[in-house]
C-alpha positions in Angstrom: -11.4 -20.4 -22.2 -13.6 -19.7 -19.4 -11.8 -21.9 -16.8 -8.5 -23.5 -15.8 -8.5 -26.8 -13.5 -5.5 -27.5 -11.6 -4.6 -30.2 -8.8 -2.8 -28.5 -6.0 -1.9 -30.6 -2.8 -4.4 -33.2 -4.3 -7.2 -30.8 -4.3 -9.1 -29.9 -7.2 -9.3 -26.1 -7.9 -10.9 -24.5 -10.9 -9.8 -21.0 -11.7 -12.6 -19.3 -13.4 -12.5 -15.8 -15.6 -15.2 -14.3 -13.0 -11.9 -14.2 -10.6 -13.2 -17.0 -8.5 -11.8 -20.4 -7.5 -14.1 -23.5 -7.0 -12.5 -25.8 -4.6 -14.4 -29.2 -5.5 -13.6 -31.2 -2.4 -15.4 -28.8 0.0 -17.8 -27.3 -2.5 -16.4 -24.1 -1.8 -16.5 -20.9 -4.0 -13.4 -18.6 -3.1 -12.8 -14.9 -4.0 -11.3 -11.8 -2.8 -11.4 -8.0 -2.5 -15.0 -7.2 -3.5 -14.7 -3.6 -1.8 -18.4 -3.2 -1.4 -19.2 0.5 -0.9 -15.9 1.9 -2.4 -17.9 3.3 -5.8 -20.4 5.1 -3.5 -17.8 6.1 -1.2 -16.0 7.8 -3.9 -19.1 9.2 -5.4 -20.1 10.7 -2.1 -16.7 12.6 -2.0 -17.0 14.2 -5.3 -15.2 11.6 -7.5 -17.1 10.9 -10.5 -17.7 7.2 -11.2 -20.5 5.1 -12.8 -22.7 3.4 -10.3 -23.6 0.3 -12.4 -20.3 -1.7 -11.5 -21.5 -2.0 -7.8 -24.5 -4.2 -9.1 -22.4 -5.9 -11.6 -20.0 -7.3 -9.0 -23.1 -8.9 -7.2 -24.5 -10.3 -10.5 -21.2 -12.0 -11.6 -21.0 -13.6 -8.3 -24.7 -14.8 -8.4 -23.9 -16.4 -12.1 -20.8 -18.3 -10.6 -23.0 -19.6 -7.9 -25.5 -20.8 -10.5 -22.7 -22.6 -12.4 -20.7 -24.1 -9.6 -23.7 -24.8 -6.9 -21.3 -24.4 -4.1 -22.3 -25.2 -0.5 -20.2 -22.1 0.9 -18.7 -19.0 -0.5 -15.5 -17.8 1.1 -14.3 -14.2 0.9 -10.5 -13.7 1.6 -10.9 -10.0 3.0 -12.0 -6.7 2.2 -15.3 -7.9 1.3 -16.4 -4.1 2.4 -14.2 -1.0 1.5 -15.7 1.6 3.9 -18.4 2.1 6.5 -21.8 1.3 5.8 -23.4 3.0 2.7 -26.3 2.2 0.3 -24.2 0.1 -1.9 -24.2 -2.5 0.8 -28.2 -2.8 0.8 -28.1 -5.4 -2.3 -25.4 -7.4 -0.6 -27.1 -7.6 2.7 -30.2 -8.5 1.2 -28.3 -11.3 -0.8 -26.8 -12.7 2.3 -30.3 -12.7 4.2 -32.1 -14.6 1.6 -29.5 -17.0 0.6 -29.2 -20.6 1.8 -25.4 -20.8 1.4 -23.0 -20.6 4.3 -20.8 -17.4 3.9 -17.1 -16.9 5.3 -15.2 -13.7 5.5 -11.4 -13.7 6.4 -11.4 -10.3 7.7 -9.5 -7.8 5.9 -7.7 -4.2 6.5 -10.8 -2.4 4.9 -13.6 -4.5 6.5 -15.4 -2.2 9.0 -18.6 -4.2 10.2 -19.9 -3.1 13.5 -23.0 -5.2 13.4 -24.2 -8.9 12.8 -24.8 -9.9 9.0 -27.0 -13.0 8.6 -25.3 -16.0 7.3 -22.0 -14.5 7.4 -19.2 -16.1 9.6 -16.5 -13.7 10.2 -13.0 -15.1 10.8 -9.5 -13.6 11.3 -8.1 -16.5 9.3 -9.3 -20.1 8.4 -7.1 -23.3 8.7 -9.0 -25.9 6.3 -6.2 -28.7 5.6 -4.3 -28.5 3.3 -5.1 -24.8 2.9 -4.6 -21.8 5.1 -6.8 -18.9 4.3 -5.9 -15.3 5.3 -6.3 -11.9 3.8 -2.7 -10.9 3.7 -0.1 -13.3 2.0 1.3 -15.7 4.8 4.3 -17.1 3.2 5.7 -18.4 6.6 2.9 -20.9 7.1 3.8 -24.5 6.6 0.3 -24.9 5.2 -0.4 -23.7 1.5 -1.8 -20.2 1.6 -4.9 -18.7 -0.2 -5.0 -15.2 0.0 -5.8 -11.5 -1.5 -4.9 -8.2 -0.6 -2.2 -7.5 -3.4 -4.7 -7.2 -6.3 -2.1 -9.1 -8.7 -1.9 -8.0 -12.3 0.6 -8.6 -15.1 1.9 -6.5 -17.8 2.1 -8.0 -21.3 4.0 -6.4 -24.2 3.6 -6.9 -27.9 6.5 -6.7 -30.4 5.1 -3.4 -31.7 5.5 -1.8 -28.0 1.7 -2.6 -27.5 1.0 -3.0 -23.8 -1.9 -4.5 -21.8 -2.3 -5.0 -18.1 -4.5 -7.8 -16.9 -5.6 -9.1 -13.5 -4.3 -12.4 -12.8 -4.1 -15.3 -10.1 -0.4 -15.6 -9.0 0.6 -19.2 -7.8 3.7 -19.9 -6.0 5.1 -22.7 -4.1 3.7 -21.4 -0.9 0.5 -19.7 -1.9 -2.2 -18.3 -4.4 -2.8 -14.8 -4.4 -6.3 -14.0 -5.9 -7.1 -11.1 -8.1 -9.5 -8.3 -6.8 -13.1 -9.3 -7.6 -14.5 -5.9 -7.7 -14.4 -3.3 -10.3 -12.4 0.0 -9.5 -10.1 -1.7 -7.1 -6.7 -1.0 -8.6 -4.1 -3.5 -9.4 -0.4 -4.1 -8.6 1.8 -5.3 -11.3 3.8 -8.6 -10.4 6.8 -10.4 -11.7 7.7 -14.0 -11.9 10.1 -14.4 -9.0 10.9 -18.1 -8.7 11.1 -21.1 -11.3 7.8 -23.0 -11.1 5.7 -20.0 -10.2 2.5 -19.6 -12.5 0.3 -16.7 -13.6 -3.2 -17.2 -14.8 -4.2 -14.2 -16.6 -7.9 -13.1 -16.9 -9.5 -11.0 -19.7 -13.1 -9.8 -19.7 -14.4 -13.0 -21.4 -11.8 -15.7 -20.8 -8.8 -16.9 -18.8 -5.4 -18.3 -19.9 -2.1 -19.5 -18.7 0.9 -17.5 -19.2 3.6 -19.7 -20.4 6.8 -19.0 -18.4 9.2 -19.6 -21.4 7.6 -16.7 -23.0 7.0 -14.4 -20.0 8.5 -11.1 -19.7 
């Protein structure tokens, strides 16, 4: 499958294998933790990484925009990883030339000291029935959409095979988004409560983890 559609609080959310969610009722495309500039930052500090994933991230987002035709794009924090470097330039041009509205819920890595055209920067965003934040905010009475954690899930086979996949983690109180950017690292999670769900993401697909067969 390329997407999974779910009704949450009477809203239609489409979970896409590109690590984005389309919120139909507001025509919003939502993603988290792009970490623009991380690859260049690491390369400048002597860590050998390929440069192509940086451009791949933007191209993947553009492909999702072409498929869903949103009116706005919402970033759940850590859009940028470090201070300005050349990796920002393609994204700044993208923001400047786009007719879409963009919202950034500020994350712990976002260090922005100049105005970016079409990008509205917020501490959080309350858009009923959802509360948008970077960090998980489980105390809110409003259902929370957030990032920061970079969730993944470890699958184990009968022959001791293992594979770790990024995932959306859905609880009764929130949805924790996977990191959109490549080379961001992940944090393994476990189903903690009955009713929690995990939507696993592979390179070319997306699928639900059956709780009865979960690890």
